[in-house]
C-alpha positions, 0 to 999 in steps of 0.5 A: 518458471519465470514469467515471459513478458510477451506473456504478459502484454508487456517488455520487461523494464529495468529494476531502476525503472518508475512503475505505473499504478497498475503494475504495482497493483499486479505485481504485489496484488495488491488494489489500485483503490487500496493503494491509492488508499495508502498514499492518503494514511502513509505520508511517506509513500510520494509517487510521482505525478504526472499529466492527468494525476497519472502515478509513477512508483521509483524503486523505493516507493514498491519496496515501501508498499512491499513493507506495508502489506507485509506488516498490513497482511502477514504480520496483523499490525493495524494501519495505525500500527504500521503509521507509527513504526514508518514514523519511530524507525523511518520505515526500517522497522526492527524487531525491538520497535514492533515489539515495543509497540502497544496491542491497541496501536497495531500490534498483531491480533486473532485473524479475525481482527485482522481480516475485519480491519482489512475489510475496513480499511478496504471498504473506505478506500472504496468510499474515498472512490464514491465520493470523488467519482460523486465529486466529478459528476457534480453531486 
């Protein structure tokens, strides 16, 4: 059943429209703090930032976020492995390049290791958020 834009409380945007971090997080089902963390790890991610640091993601940013999420969460790559894949292939990584990645640098591992890496990445993102909040409070 297609999503009713009135049911979500926001009008449907054109496919080429820029999206806010909250819209992207909701659409991709990835927490906002993880999206901000990925910006620090993947220089290819460059959403527009307007007054007050408000982020606006272009369609190509969203496509890259989908790719990163797929590589990390579905295919089991590490952040380092995804960084290398994007750097070596300009974000368009094909199957041959993925097969060339050494296991230690990001090839898929057993599910427990993947879950552990995801937990560590989320904790790092939370720690970054706490550092920002502490700096704002003058500590």
